[in-house]
DOSE-469519 format. One record per atom (N, C-alpha, C, CB): x, y, z. Coordinates in steps of 0.05 Angstrom, whole numbers, padded with zeros to 5 digits, always signed. Glycine has a CB too. Example, Ala and Ser with C-alpha at 12.3 -4.5 7.8 and 13.67 -1.06 7.14 Angstrom:
+00264-00114+00156 +00246-00090+00156 +00264-00066+00156 +00226-00089+00181 +00257-00045+00142 +00273-00021+00143 +00258+00001+00157 +00282-00012+00114 
//
This chain:
+00949+02093+00915 +00978+02094+00922 +00993+02080+00899 +00984+02081+00950 +01013+02094+00887 +01028+02081+00865 +01049+02062+00876 +01041+02102+00847 +01061+02047+00858 +01080+02026+00867 +01104+02037+00880 +01088+02009+00843 +01113+02061+00871 +01137+02073+00884 +01132+02081+00912 +01146+02097+00867 +01108+02092+00917 +01101+02100+00944 +01098+02076+00962 +01075+02116+00944 +01086+02055+00951 +01083+02030+00967 +01111+02019+00974 +01067+02009+00952 +01130+02020+00955 +01157+02010+00960 +01170+02026+00982 +01173+02012+00934 +01168+02053+00980 +01180+02071+01000 +01168+02066+01028 +01177+02100+00993 +01141+02064+01029 +01128+02058+01055 +01137+02032+01066 +01098+02059+01051 +01140+02012+01048 +01149+01986+01057 +01177+01987+01070 +01149+01966+01034 +01195+02002+01058 +01222+02005+01069 +01221+02018+01096 +01240+02022+01050 +01204+02039+01099 +01202+02053+01125 +01192+02034+01146 +01183+02077+01122 +01172+02018+01140 +01161+01999+01159 +01182+01978+01167 +01136+01984+01148 +01197+01968+01147 +01218+01948+01153 +01239+01960+01172 +01231+01938+01127 +01247+01986+01166 +01267+01999+01183 +01257+02003+01211 +01276+02025+01170 +01232+02011+01213 +01220+02016+01239 +01219+01990+01256 +01192+02027+01237 +01211+01968+01243 +01210+01943+01257 +01239+01934+01265 +01198+01921+01239 +01258+01939+01247 +01286+01931+01254 +01296+01947+01277 +01304+01935+01229 +01289+01973+01278 +01298+01990+01301 +01286+01981+01327 +01292+02019+01295 +01261+01973+01326 +01247+01963+01350 +01260+01937+01359 +01218+01959+01345 +01267+01921+01340 +01279+01895+01347 +01308+01896+01355 +01277+01877+01324 +01321+01920+01352 +01349+01922+01359 +01353+01920+01389 +01360+01949+01349 +01335+01929+01405 +01337+01928+01434 +01314+01911+01445 +01337+01956+01446 +01320+01890+01459 +01299+01873+01471 +01280+01890+01488 +01311+01851+01487 +01291+01910+01502 +01274+01925+01521 +01254+01943+01505 +01291+01942+01539 +01261+01950+01480 +01243+01966+01464 +01217+01951+01458 +01256+01975+01438 +01218+01925+01458 +01195+01909+01453 +01183+01898+01479 +01202+01886+01435 +01193+01908+01502 +01183+01899+01527 +01192+01871+01535 +01153+01899+01526 +01213+01861+01522 +01224+01835+01528 +01243+01837+01551 +01237+01822+01504 +01242+01818+01569 +01262+01817+01591 +01289+01810+01580 +01253+01797+01613 +01310+01820+01593 +01338+01816+01585 +01351+01795+01603 +01354+01842+01585 +01364+01776+01590 +01379+01756+01605 +01408+01766+01607 +01378+01728+01590 +01418+01767+01631 +01445+01777+01636 +01465+01755+01638 +01445+01794+01662 +01486+01757+01622 +01507+01736+01622 +01534+01749+01619 +01502+01715+01600 +01555+01738+01632 +01582+01747+01627 +01593+01735+01601 +01600+01740+01651 +01611+01749+01589 +01624+01739+01565 +01640+01714+01571 +01643+01761+01553 +01637+01694+01555 +01650+01668+01560 +01672+01662+01539 +01630+01645+01560 +01680+01683+01524 +01700+01679+01504 +01728+01678+01517 +01699+01702+01483 +01740+01655+01517 +01766+01652+01530 +01787+01671+01517 +01776+01623+01528 +01801+01685+01533 +01820+01705+01523 +01809+01733+01520 +01831+01695+01497 +01783+01736+01523 +01771+01762+01521 +01782+01780+01543 +01740+01761+01522 +01793+01803+01534 +01806+01822+01553 +01795+01850+01550 +01836+01822+01549 +01789+01862+01573 +01778+01889+01573 +01797+01906+01590 +01749+01890+01584 +01803+01930+01581 +01821+01948+01595 +01804+01970+01609 +01842+01960+01576 +01812+01977+01634 +01798+01997+01649 +01818+02017+01661 +01781+01984+01671 +01807+02041+01667 +01822+02060+01684 +01807+02060+01711 +01823+02089+01671 +01822+02063+01732 +01811+02062+01759 +01818+02087+01775 +01820+02037+01774 +01801+02094+01794 +01806+02116+01811 +01793+02112+01838 +01798+02142+01799 +01804+02122+01859 +01792+02119+01885 +01802+02140+01905 +01798+02091+01896 +01786+02145+01925 +01794+02164+01946 +01780+02156+01972 +01788+02193+01939 +01792+02162+01994 +01780+02155+02020 +01791+02171+02043 +01785+02126+02026 +01774+02173+02063 +01782+02187+02088 +01774+02170+02112 +01770+02215+02089 +01790+02169+02132 +01783+02154+02156 +01795+02166+02181 +01792+02124+02154 +01782+02161+02203 +01793+02170+02229 +01793+02146+02248 +01775+02193+02241 +01816+02140+02260 +01819+02118+02278 +01827+02128+02306 +01840+02098+02267 +01812+02118+02326 +01818+02125+02354 +01830+02100+02368 +01792+02134+02369 +01854+02104+02380 +01867+02082+02394 +01882+02093+02418 +01887+02067+02375 +01893+02075+02435 +01905+02084+02460 +01926+02106+02457 +01918+02061+02474 +01939+02109+02434 +01960+02129+02430 +01948+02155+02420 +01981+02119+02411 +01923+02156+02414 +01911+02181+02404 +01893+02176+02380 +01932+02200+02397 +01888+02197+02365 +01871+02196+02342 +01888+02199+02317 +01850+02219+02343 +01883+02182+02297 +01898+02182+02272 +01878+02188+02249 +01913+02156+02268 +01884+02209+02233 +01868+02215+02210 +01884+02207+02185 +01862+02246+02209 +01870+02194+02166 +01883+02183+02142 +01867+02192+02118 +01886+02153+02144 +01881+02201+02097 +01869+02205+02071 +01884+02189+02050 +01868+02236+02063 +01870+02178+02031 +01883+02161+02011 +01871+02167+01983 +01879+02131+02017 +01888+02165+01963 +01879+02168+01935 +01894+02147+01918 +01885+02196+01925 +01881+02138+01897 +01894+02119+01878 +01885+02125+01850 +01887+02090+01886 +01902+02117+01831 +01896+02120+01803 +01911+02099+01788 +01904+02149+01792 +01897+02085+01770 +01911+02063+01756 +01898+02054+01731 +01913+02040+01774 +01909+02033+01719 +01898+02019+01696 +01897+01990+01702 +01915+02025+01670 +01876+01976+01693 +01872+01948+01700 +01863+01932+01676 +01852+01946+01723 +01867+01906+01678 +01857+01887+01657 +01838+01867+01670 +01881+01873+01644 +01817+01861+01655 +01797+01841+01662 +01798+01821+01639 +01768+01854+01665 +01804+01796+01646 +01807+01775+01626 +01792+01750+01633 +01837+01768+01622 +01778+01738+01613 +01766+01712+01616 +01786+01691+01609 +01740+01709+01598 +01795+01675+01628 +01816+01656+01623 +01807+01627+01620 +01837+01657+01645 +01783+01620+01630 +01773+01593+01627 +01743+01592+01633 +01788+01574+01647 +01730+01573+01621 +01701+01568+01626 +01696+01538+01626 +01683+01583+01605 +01675+01530+01640 +01665+01503+01638 +01635+01504+01642 +01679+01484+01659 +01622+01481+01646 +01593+01480+01647 +01582+01496+01670 +01584+01451+01649 +01598+01500+01691 +01587+01513+01715 +01601+01538+01724 +01588+01494+01738 +01624+01545+01712 +01639+01567+01722 +01654+01583+01701 +01659+01557+01742 +01662+01607+01709 +01680+01623+01692 +01703+01631+01710 +01665+01649+01681 +01727+01632+01698 +01751+01640+01713 +01761+01666+01700 +01773+01619+01712 +01763+01687+01718 +01772+01713+01709 +01801+01718+01720 +01753+01735+01719 +01816+01733+01705 +01842+01743+01715 +01840+01773+01717 +01865+01734+01696 +01846+01784+01740 +01843+01813+01746 +01871+01823+01754 +01822+01818+01768 +01880+01844+01740 +01907+01854+01746 +01909+01884+01741 +01928+01839+01730 +01927+01896+01756 +01934+01924+01751 +01959+01924+01732 +01940+01939+01777 +01959+01942+01713 +01982+01947+01696 +01996+01973+01705 +01975+01948+01667 +01981+01991+01717 +01992+02015+01729 +01976+02020+01755 +01990+02039+01709 +01989+02030+01775 +01975+02037+01800 +01992+02056+01817 +01968+02012+01816 +01982+02080+01821 +01995+02099+01838 +01977+02104+01862 +02002+02126+01823 +01988+02100+01886 +01973+02105+01911 +01988+02126+01927 +01969+02079+01927 +01973+02143+01940 +01985+02163+01957 +01967+02168+01981 +01990+02190+01942 +01978+02179+02002 +01962+02183+02026 +01975+02201+02046 +01955+02157+02039 +01959+02211+02065 +01969+02227+02086 +01960+02216+02113 +01960+02257+02082 +01979+02210+02130 +01973+02199+02157 +01981+02219+02178 +01987+02172+02160 +01963+02227+02195 +01969+02248+02215 +01991+02240+02234 +01944+02256+02230 +01997+02214+02237 +02018+02204+02255 +02044+02197+02241 +02008+02180+02270 +02041+02189+02215 +02065+02180+02200 +02074+02200+02180 +02059+02153+02187 +02056+02215+02168 +02062+02234+02147 +02053+02224+02120 +02092+02238+02147 +02065+02235+02099 +02057+02229+02072 +02070+02204+02062 +02063+02252+02053 +02056+02188+02046 +02067+02164+02034 +02056+02161+02006 +02060+02139+02051 +02072+02150+01988 +02063+02144+01961 +02078+02120+01950 +02067+02169+01943 +02065+02107+01930 +02077+02083+01919 +02068+02079+01890 +02071+02058+01936 +02085+02068+01874 +02078+02060+01846 +02070+02030+01845 +02101+02066+01827 +02073+02016+01868 +02064+01989+01871 +02076+01970+01849 +02034+01987+01870 +02101+01975+01842 +02113+01960+01820 +02114+01930+01824 +02142+01970+01815 +02116+01921+01849 +02118+01893+01855 +02091+01878+01851 +02127+01888+01884 +02070+01894+01848 +02043+01882+01846 +02032+01883+01817 +02024+01895+01864 +02046+01897+01799 +02035+01901+01772 +02038+01876+01755 +02050+01924+01759 +02018+01873+01738 +02017+01851+01718 +02019+01823+01731 +02041+01854+01699 +02007+01821+01755 +02006+01796+01770 +01976+01790+01775 +02023+01796+01796 +01964+01774+01758 +01935+01771+01759 +01925+01756+01784 +01925+01756+01735 +01904+01767+01796 +01888+01753+01816 +01868+01736+01801 +01874+01773+01836 +01867+01710+01808 +01848+01692+01795 +01823+01689+01811 +01862+01664+01791 +01801+01697+01798 +01774+01696+01810 +01757+01676+01795 +01761+01724+01811 +01747+01656+01809 +01729+01636+01797 +01701+01639+01808 +01740+01607+01802 +01682+01641+01790 +01654+01644+01799 +01635+01627+01782 +01645+01674+01797 +01610+01627+01790 +01590+01615+01772 +01586+01633+01748 +01563+01611+01787 +01569+01624+01729 +01566+01639+01704 +01554+01667+01708 +01548+01624+01686 +01540+01672+01731 +01529+01698+01736 +01546+01715+01755 +01501+01694+01748 +01570+01705+01762 +01587+01719+01781 +01582+01711+01810 +01583+01748+01777 +01566+01691+01814 +01559+01682+01841 +01581+01663+01852 +01532+01668+01842 +01581+01659+01878 +01599+01640+01892 +01628+01646+01885 +01592+01612+01884 +01638+01670+01892 +01666+01676+01884 +01687+01661+01901 +01671+01706+01888 +01709+01655+01888 +01731+01641+01901 +01757+01652+01890 +01729+01610+01896 +01775+01662+01907 +01800+01672+01899 +01821+01650+01902 +01809+01697+01916 +01830+01639+01879 +01845+01614+01880 +01875+01617+01884 +01840+01599+01854 +01886+01641+01879 +01915+01644+01881 +01924+01667+01899 +01927+01647+01854 +01906+01677+01916 +01912+01701+01931 +01937+01699+01948 +01888+01708+01949 +01943+01675+01958 +01967+01672+01975 +01993+01673+01959 +01966+01645+01990 +01991+01672+01933 +02015+01672+01916 +02022+01701+01908 +02011+01655+01891 +02006+01720+01914 +02011+01748+01905 +02022+01765+01927 +01985+01760+01895 +02039+01784+01920 +02051+01802+01941 +02029+01819+01954 +02073+01820+01929 +02031+01824+01980 +02012+01841+01994 +02021+01870+01993 +02009+01831+02023 +02001+01887+01994 +02008+01916+01993 +02017+01927+02020 +01983+01931+01983 +02012+01911+02041 +02021+01919+02068 +02011+01899+02088 +02010+01947+02075 +02021+01900+02112 +02013+01880+02132 +01983+01880+02136 +02028+01885+02158 +01970+01857+02131 +01942+01854+02135 +01925+01867+02114 +01935+01865+02161 +01937+01876+02092 +01921+01890+02072 +01915+01874+02047 +01936+01915+02064 +01930+01853+02042 +01924+01836+02019 +01935+01848+01993 +01895+01831+02016 +01934+01833+01971 +01943+01842+01945 +01926+01865+01935 +01943+01820+01924 +01938+01884+01920 +01922+01907+01911 +01900+01898+01891 +01941+01927+01897 +01904+01876+01877 +01885+01867+01857 +01858+01859+01870 +01896+01844+01841 +01857+01855+01896 +01832+01848+01909 +01811+01871+01904 +01836+01844+01940 +01822+01895+01900 +01804+01917+01895 +01789+01916+01868 +01819+01942+01896 +01798+01897+01851 +01785+01894+01825 +01763+01873+01825 +01805+01886+01804 +01759+01859+01848 +01738+01839+01849 +01710+01851+01844 +01738+01825+01877 +01707+01877+01849 +01682+01890+01844 +01674+01892+01815 +01683+01918+01855 +01692+01884+01797 +01686+01883+01768 +01667+01861+01762 +01711+01880+01752 +01664+01842+01780 +01646+01819+01775 +01623+01820+01795 +01662+01791+01778 +01602+01835+01788 +01578+01837+01804 +01560+01813+01798 +01563+01863+01799 +01547+01802+01818 +01529+01780+01814 +01505+01789+01797 +01519+01768+01841 +01501+01776+01774 +01479+01783+01756 +01453+01769+01764 +01486+01776+01727 +01431+01778+01753 +01405+01766+01760 +01403+01738+01750 +01382+01783+01748 +01390+01721+01765 +01387+01693+01758 +01367+01689+01735 +01378+01676+01782 +01348+01708+01733 +01327+01706+01712 +01327+01731+01695 +01299+01701+01725 +01316+01730+01671 +01313+01754+01655 +01299+01776+01670 +01299+01748+01628 +01307+01801+01665 +01296+01824+01680 +01285+01845+01662 +01317+01836+01699 +01264+01859+01671 +01253+01883+01658 +01261+01907+01675 +01223+01881+01655 +01257+01931+01664 +01263+01955+01679 +01248+01955+01705 +01256+01980+01662 +01262+01963+01726 +01252+01965+01754 +01252+01938+01768 +01225+01977+01754 +01259+01916+01755 +01262+01891+01769 +01286+01891+01787 +01264+01867+01749 +01284+01877+01809 +01306+01875+01829 +01315+01846+01832 +01298+01888+01856 +01339+01843+01842 +01349+01816+01850 +01369+01818+01873 +01362+01802+01825 +01369+01798+01890 +01387+01798+01913 +01414+01786+01906 +01374+01783+01936 +01434+01794+01921 +01461+01782+01919 +01472+01779+01947 +01479+01800+01901 +01476+01754+01956 +01489+01749+01981 +01514+01733+01975 +01470+01733+02000 +01537+01745+01981 +01563+01733+01974 +01579+01728+01999 +01578+01750+01954 +01595+01707+01999 +01615+01702+02020 +01642+01697+02007 +01606+01678+02038 +01662+01710+02018 +01689+01707+02006 +01710+01706+02028 +01695+01730+01987 +01726+01685+02028 +01748+01683+02047 +01774+01693+02034 +01752+01653+02056 +01787+01712+02048 +01812+01724+02037 +01834+01715+02056 +01810+01755+02035 +01852+01699+02046 +01874+01689+02062 +01898+01707+02059 +01882+01660+02053 +01907+01718+02082 +01930+01736+02083 +01952+01723+02099 +01922+01763+02095 +01976+01734+02097 +01999+01723+02112 +01994+01726+02142 +02025+01737+02104 +01978+01745+02150 +01973+01750+02178 +01948+01737+02189 +01972+01780+02183 +01933+01724+02171 +01908+01711+02180 +01888+01711+02157 +01897+01725+02204 +01864+01701+02163 +01842+01700+02143 +01819+01718+02152 +01832+01671+02140 +01810+01734+02132 +01787+01751+02137 +01764+01740+02120 +01793+01781+02131 +01740+01742+02131 +01716+01733+02117 +01699+01757+02110 +01700+01712+02135 +01692+01758+02085 +01676+01781+02075 +01649+01771+02067 +01691+01795+02051 +01628+01782+02079 +01600+01775+02072 +01586+01800+02063 +01586+01762+02096 +01574+01799+02039 +01560+01822+02028 +01531+01814+02023 +01573+01832+02002 +01513+01833+02028 +01484+01830+02024 +01474+01854+02009 +01469+01825+02052 +01470+01852+01983 +01462+01874+01966 +01436+01868+01952 +01484+01881+01946 +01422+01889+01944 +01399+01887+01926 +01404+01905+01902 +01372+01896+01941 +01402+01894+01878 +01407+01908+01853 +01381+01913+01838 +01426+01893+01836 +01380+01935+01823 +01357+01943+01808 +01365+01949+01779 +01342+01967+01821 +01350+01939+01760 +01354+01946+01732 +01339+01973+01728 +01343+01924+01712 +01354+01995+01725 +01341+02021+01725 +01334+02031+01697 +01360+02041+01738 +01344+02018+01676 +01338+02027+01649 +01362+02023+01630 +01330+02056+01649 +01358+02031+01605 +01379+02028+01585 +01393+02055+01580 +01368+02017+01559 +01419+02055+01578 +01434+02079+01572 +01458+02072+01554 +01444+02094+01598 +01467+02090+01538 +01491+02086+01522 +01515+02097+01537 +01488+02099+01494 +01535+02081+01540 +01560+02089+01553 +01584+02079+01536 +01562+02077+01582 +01601+02098+01529 +01625+02092+01513 +01619+02077+01488 +01645+02076+01530 +01595+02082+01476 +01587+02070+01452 +01574+02043+01455 +01611+02066+01435 +01570+02033+01480 +01557+02008+01485 +01528+02013+01495 +01573+01991+01506 +01509+01996+01486 +01483+01997+01498 +01484+01982+01525 +01461+01985+01479 +01478+01996+01546 +01482+01985+01573 +01457+01984+01589 +01503+02000+01587 +01455+01965+01607 +01436+01964+01628 +01447+01980+01651 +01429+01934+01636 +01432+02001+01659 +01440+02016+01683 +01431+02000+01707 +01429+02045+01682 +01449+01994+01725 +01443+01978+01749 +01450+01994+01774 +01458+01950+01748 +01432+01996+01792 +01438+02009+01818 +01437+01988+01840 +01418+02033+01824 +01453+01992+01860 +01454+01973+01882 +01459+01986+01908 +01476+01952+01877 +01449+01973+01929 +01453+01984+01956 +01454+01960+01975 +01430+02003+01964 +01472+01962+01994 +01474+01939+02013 +01495+01943+02034 +01479+01914+01998 +01501+01921+02048 +01520+01920+02070 +01541+01899+02066 +01505+01915+02097 +01565+01906+02073 +01588+01887+02072 +01599+01884+02100 +01609+01895+02052 +01603+01860+02110 +01614+01855+02136 +01640+01839+02133 +01593+01838+02154 +01661+01850+02145 +01688+01838+02144 +01696+01831+02172 +01708+01856+02130 +01702+01806+02177 +01711+01797+02204 +01735+01778+02201 +01688+01783+02219 +01749+01775+02223 +01772+01756+02223 +01791+01762+02245 +01786+01757+02196 +01810+01744+02249 +01832+01748+02269 +01858+01748+02254 +01831+01726+02290 +01874+01769+02258 +01900+01772+02245 +01921+01776+02266 +01900+01795+02225 +01946+01771+02259 +01968+01775+02276 +01985+01798+02265 +01985+01750+02280 +01989+01819+02280 +02005+01841+02272 +02023+01850+02295 +01987+01865+02262 +02048+01854+02289 +02068+01862+02309 +02068+01843+02333 +02062+01890+02318 +02063+01817+02327 +02065+01796+02347 +02040+01794+02364 +02087+01802+02365 +02018+01808+02358 +01994+01807+02374 +01970+01799+02356 +01989+01833+02388 +01952+01783+02367 +01927+01776+02353 +01908+01800+02355 +01914+01751+02365 +01895+01805+02333 +01875+01826+02331 +01850+01816+02318 +01887+01850+02315 +01827+01822+02332 +01801+01813+02321 +01789+01837+02306 +01782+01804+02344 +01783+01832+02281 +01774+01853+02263 +01744+01851+02258 +01789+01852+02236 +01730+01874+02259 +01701+01875+02253 +01695+01901+02239 +01684+01872+02280 +01689+01899+02213 +01684+01923+02197 +01656+01920+02185 +01705+01927+02175 +01639+01941+02188 +01613+01942+02175 +01612+01965+02156 +01590+01944+02196 +01605+01959+02131 +01606+01979+02110 +01579+01981+02096 +01628+01972+02089 +01569+02005+02093 +01544+02011+02078 +01553+02022+02051 +01526+02030+02094 +01543+02010+02030 +01552+02018+02004 +01530+02022+01983 +01571+01998+01993 +01535+02038+01963 +01518+02043+01941 +01534+02041+01915 +01503+02070+01943 +01523+02031+01894 +01537+02028+01869 +01519+02034+01845 +01549+01999+01866 +01530+02046+01825 +01516+02050+01799 +01534+02038+01778 +01510+02080+01794 +01524+02019+01763 +01540+02005+01744 +01526+02003+01717 +01546+01976+01754 +01542+02001+01696 +01532+02000+01668 +01542+01974+01655 +01540+02025+01652 +01523+01956+01650 +01530+01929+01639 +01524+01928+01609 +01515+01907+01655 +01544+01924+01593 +01540+01920+01564 +01530+01891+01560 +01567+01925+01548 +01503+01889+01559 +01491+01862+01561 +01496+01845+01536 +01462+01864+01567 +01500+01858+01513 +01506+01843+01489 +01534+01832+01489 +01501+01861+01464 +01553+01848+01500 +01581+01840+01501 +01588+01823+01526 +01598+01864+01500 +01573+01827+01547 +01577+01811+01571 +01598+01821+01591 +01583+01784+01563 +01601+01847+01593 +01620+01858+01613 +01611+01886+01621 +01649+01858+01602 +01621+01895+01644 +01614+01922+01654 +01631+01943+01640 +01618+01923+01685 +01618+01965+01634 +01632+01987+01620 +01640+02008+01641 +01613+02000+01600 +01625+02012+01662 +01631+02031+01682 +01618+02023+01709 +01621+02060+01674 +01633+02027+01731 +01622+02021+01757 +01631+02044+01776 +01632+01993+01768 +01613+02056+01790 +01619+02078+01809 +01607+02070+01836 +01608+02105+01799 +01623+02072+01857 +01613+02064+01883 +01621+02084+01905 +01624+02037+01890 +01604+02085+01926 +01610+02101+01950 +01604+02083+01974 +01594+02127+01950 +01618+02089+01996 +01613+02073+02020 +01620+02089+02045 +01628+02047+02019 +01608+02081+02067 +01615+02091+02094 +01620+02066+02112 +01594+02110+02105 +01639+02068+02130 +01646+02044+02145 +01650+02051+02175 +01670+02031+02134 +01646+02030+02191 +01653+02031+02219 +01671+02007+02226 +01627+02031+02237 +01693+02013+02240 +01713+01992+02245 +01718+01989+02275 +01739+01998+02230 +01720+01964+02284 +01728+01958+02311 +01750+01936+02310 +01704+01948+02328 +01773+01942+02322 +01795+01923+02324 +01801+01919+02353 +01820+01933+02308 +01796+01894+02363 +01802+01888+02391 +01829+01874+02392 +01780+01869+02402 +01845+01882+02412 +01872+01871+02417 +01872+01859+02445 +01895+01892+02413 +01863+01834+02448 +01860+01822+02475 +01885+01823+02492 +01851+01793+02472 +01908+01818+02480 +01933+01817+02496 +01940+01844+02509 +01956+01808+02479 +01931+01865+02495 +01937+01892+02505 +01914+01904+02521 +01945+01910+02482 +01891+01889+02520 +01867+01899+02534 +01858+01925+02522 +01873+01903+02563 +01861+01928+02495 +01854+01953+02482 +01838+01949+02457 +01880+01969+02476 +01826+01970+02448 +01810+01969+02423 +01816+01994+02406 +01780+01968+02429 +01814+01990+02380 +01817+02012+02361 +01790+02014+02347 +01841+02007+02341 +01779+02038+02346 +01754+02043+02332 +01758+02064+02311 +01732+02050+02352 +01741+02063+02290 +01744+02083+02269 +01720+02085+02251 +01768+02077+02253 +01719+02106+02236 +01699+02110+02216 +01712+02119+02190 +01677+02131+02225 +01699+02115+02168 +01711+02123+02143 +01691+02125+02120 +01733+02104+02135 +01699+02139+02099 +01683+02141+02074 +01702+02136+02051 +01669+02169+02073 +01691+02127+02029 +01707+02122+02005 +01690+02125+01980 +01720+02095+02006 +01704+02131+01958 +01693+02132+01931 +01711+02117+01912 +01688+02161+01921 +01700+02103+01893 +01716+02089+01873 +01702+02088+01846 +01723+02061+01883 +01718+02086+01825 +01707+02085+01798 +01724+02067+01781 +01705+02113+01786 +01710+02053+01763 +01724+02036+01743 +01710+02042+01716 +01722+02005+01751 +01726+02050+01696 +01714+02058+01670 +01730+02046+01648 +01715+02089+01668 +01715+02035+01628 +01728+02022+01605 +01745+02041+01589 +01707+02009+01588 +01767+02030+01579 +01785+02044+01560 +01783+02031+01533 +01814+02045+01570 +01773+02045+01513 +01769+02033+01486 +01793+02037+01469 +01744+02045+01473 
//
């Protein structure tokens, strides 16, 4: 083998090794998942959602359909040794719906735009706390600020490095304080690292999740106390840009069962529903 051939072969070997080393998973190395801790780091997303529900109550049956489309910002505003603080806000949001008892409704939600919800969590997205929710305008009685819908941008990451097909649990509790009362949200999910995929030019960990979310609480509406109990079964597919430390895309579906007891009226409202939602990065 002459010197030129040896030189060419050497370059090929170096490039091959470099390509293998580009992705930890290519070498069978486990990946450590971390959120970006760069203060001021901002990511822009487009959002979409749709849902259908049927509610049975003493006055009859009410069918509701809803759709939404918007743009949102995800910002890292502070970090310390134990936590990260995120700011989540809509910059655009159009919602529309059809109610069999009320008719059609739509809104541009102007009063809620560019007003960040502050979410503080551990470095992996665990132990969420909404620190300023009472300061934000609510989208309707008992519904909370629209930005609560962006909390799903911060999924709890694995505590330890993971390989393909590894799973990890996520049990979260979140208290949401509304003008009409406080609701408690408890979620119990299992996530799986399904493999590596490229999304929007980012090398991403594809993550699938499945679990249950339970929402309970007592609220006051129209002068009456109402006990809320919602059970939701959900599935999610998400793409985490592990080098950059944020999600590139999240798609979710859910089905729910709702019971609202109104003791003063001796009545109950029951319902079922389904929903789909998506959050996708805008580059």
